[in-house]
N, C-alpha and C positions, 0 to 999 in steps of 0.2 A: 545810273538807274538800271535796274533789272527788268527785263520784259518777261511777263508771265505767259506761258503757253500751256493751257490746262485742258485736258480731255478733248484734244483735237485729233483729227485724222488728216495726216499730211501726205500729199500726193504730188507727183510731178518731179521732173529732174531739177536738182538744186533748189529744193523747196525753201530752205533757209540758208542759202549761199551767203557766206561771209557774215553770218549772224554772230552777234557778240552780246555778252551780258544777258544770257537767256537762262530762264528756269523752265524746263519742259517736264511736265508731269502728266501721268495718266493718259498718255497719247500714243499714237501708232503711226509709224512711217510705213505706208502701204506699198507704194511703188515709186519709181523715179530714182535714177542714180544720184549719188553724191549729195544727199539732202543738206548736210552740214559741212560741206567742203569749205576750207579756209575759215572756219569758225574759231572763236576764242572766248574764253571765260563763260563756259556753258556748264550748267548743272542739269542732269537728266535723271529722273527717277520714275519707277513704275511705268516704263515705256517699252514698247515692242518695236523692233526693227525687222522689216520683212523684205527689204531690198538691198542691193549691193552698194558698196563703197560709201557708207554713211558718214564716216569721220576720217576724212583725209586732210592732211595739212592743218590739223586743228592744234591750237595751243591752249592749254589749261582747261581740262574737262574733268568733271566728277560724275560718275555713273553709279547709281544705286538701284538695285532691284530692276535691272533691265533684262530683256529676253531678246535673243538674236535667232531668228528663224533661218533655216538652211539657205534660203536665197539671199541672205544678208552677208554673203561671203566677201572675203577681202575687205573686212569692215573698217579696220583702223590702221592706216598706213601713213608714214611720214608725219606722225603726230608726236608732240612733246608735252610732257607734264600731264599725265592722265591717271586718274584713280578709278578703278572699277571694283565694286563690292556687291556681294549677294546677288550674283547674276548668273544666268544660264546662257551659254553660247552653243548653238547647234550648227553654226556655219564654219566652214573651213577657211584657212588662210587669214585668220584674224591676226592682227599685229605684225607689221613688217616695217623695217626701217624706222621704228619708233623709239623714243628715249624717255627716261624718267617715268617709268611705269610702276604703279603700285596696284597689285591685284590681291584681293582678300575674299575668300569664300566664293570662288568662281569655278563653275563647272564647264569644261569644254567637252561636249558630248561627241563632237566630231572634230578632233583637233589636228587633222592632217595639215601639215605645212604651216603650223601656227607658231608665232613668235620667232620670226626669222630676221636676222640682222638687226636685232634690237639692242639697246644699251641702257645700263643702269636700271635694272629690273628687280623689283621685290615681289616675291610670290609667297603668299601665306594662305594655307588651306585651299590650295588649288587642285582640282582633279582634271586630268586630261586623258582622253582616249583617242589615239590616232598616231600615225607615223610622222617622224621627223619634227617632233616638238622641240622648239628652242634652237634650231640650227643657226650657227654662226653668230650667236648673240654674245654680248660681253657684259661683264660686271653684273652677274645675276646672283641674288641671294634668295634661297627657297627654304621655307619651313612647312613641314607637313604637305609635301607635294606628292601626289599620287599619279603615276603615269602608267597607262596600259597602251603599248604601241612601240614600234621599233625605231631605232636610230635616234634616240633622244639626245639632244644637245650636240649633235655632230658638228665639229668644227668650232665649238664655242671656247671662250677665254674667260678666265677669272670667274669661276662658278663655285658657289658655296651652297651646300645642301645639308639640311638638318632634318632628322626624324621623318624620313620620307620612304616611299615604297615605289620601286620601278619594276614593272614586268615588261622587259624590253630586251631584244637582242641588239648587239652593236651599240650599246649606250656609251657615250663619252668617247666616240672615235674622233681622232684628229684634233683633240682639244689641247689647251695649254693652261695650266694652273687651275686645277680642280681640287676641291676638298669636300669630302662627304663624311658626315658625322651621323652615327646612331641610326643607320638606314638599312633597308633591305633591297637588294637588287637581284633579280632573277632573269637570266637570259644569257645565251652564249656570246662568246667573243667580246667580252667586256673590255672597253678602254684600249683597243688596239691603236697603235700609231699616235699615242698621246704623250705629251711632255708634262712632267710635274703634276702627278696626281696622287692624292693621299686619301686613304680610307681609315676612319677611326671608329672603333666599336661597331663595325658593320657586319651584316650577315649576307654573304655573297654566294650565289649558285650560278656557275658559268662554265659551260663546256668550252674548253680551250680559251678560257678567259685570261686577261692580264698578260698579253703578249705584245711585243714590239713597243714597249713603254720605256721612255727615257726618264729616269728619276721616279721610281715607284716606291711608295711608302704605304704599309699596312700596319696599323697598331691595334692589337687585341681584336682581330677580326676572325670570323668563322668563314671557312672556304669549303663549301659542300659540293660534291659531285663535279669537281673541277679538275679536269685532266689536262696534261700537256701545258701546264701553266708556266708563266714567266719566260716563255721562249723569246730569246733575243732581247730581253729586258736589260737595261743598264741602271747602275746605282740603285739597287734594290735594298730596301730596309723593311723586311716583312716579319712581323710577329703574329703567328696564326695560332688560334686556340683549338682548332680541330685538325684531324688528319687530312692531309692533302692526297688526292688520288695519284697524281704524278706531276713531276717537274721536268721540264725539258730545256736544255741549252740556255740557261741564264748566262748573261755575259759577265756580270760582276755584282757584288753586294753580299747581303746576308739574309738567310731565310731560316726562321725558327718555327718548328711545329711539333706537336706531340708525336706524329708519325707521318711518313711519306711512303706511299705504296711503291713508287718507282722513281728513281732519279736517272734521267737519260742525258748522256753527253755523246752525241753521235755526229757532231760537226767538228772536224779537225781544226777549224779556225777559232773555236771556243776553248779557252784554257779553264778547266774545272777548278784550278787552284785559286782563281780570282773570285769565286763564290764560296762563302762559308755557309754550309748547310748543317743545321743542328736539329736532331730529333730528341725528344724527351721521353718517348715510349718506344716500344718495339714497333718495327715497321709493320704495315698491314700485311696480312697473309702469311705471317710467320708464327 
């Protein structure tokens, strides 16, 4: 049987501790830490969270039309099987060590240090503003994700992104197994120190982007204002449909572009013969 909690103002620490089979609507959690700690089977809609740690160690929660004020930081940690839709989160550090998450039409107005060490995450129509979104998370699939903030998905594994826009420097650092489709990424030093990253039909603008990558693939991508690219990259398979400003010290693979302004091999440890570079138009500045 479900307990209905309607139009209530909830106060005090652990106000609904270990609550289960709850439907909470039109209500406000005003103060008091951890109001729903160790809860399970909870549905929450049209509700405001104003204080910290509301959903820790929760199992199976559905949140619709919720609002999280700045003091509700560190809101959802160690939680499993949670859906959040049509919600606005103004608090930092939401979602850590959580699993089986589905977010749809969610805005993180202050997304600093959000979605850390999470697993099995689906992001649809999510907007996040803040640094270090998605750090060390695994098995993430995102559609129409908009990120403004640096270091997105640092250290993450098994990430798939579609039709998204990132304005972020140092995106996808230290990652393993990333595929990005039909997306725009603007920001320097893209994807350094990453293994197995693929971009398909993407528009990329990155000063000194795409360096120190092991197994780098670009298919039909635009590479704008990107200089000294591919430095110390291995197993490159890059088909670029715009001119590249410059390429420096790729280790091996193949790069095809209409033109390349400058190709630099100045490290005697790198054998230029191991990288096939093909241009289809005259080089820049000629």
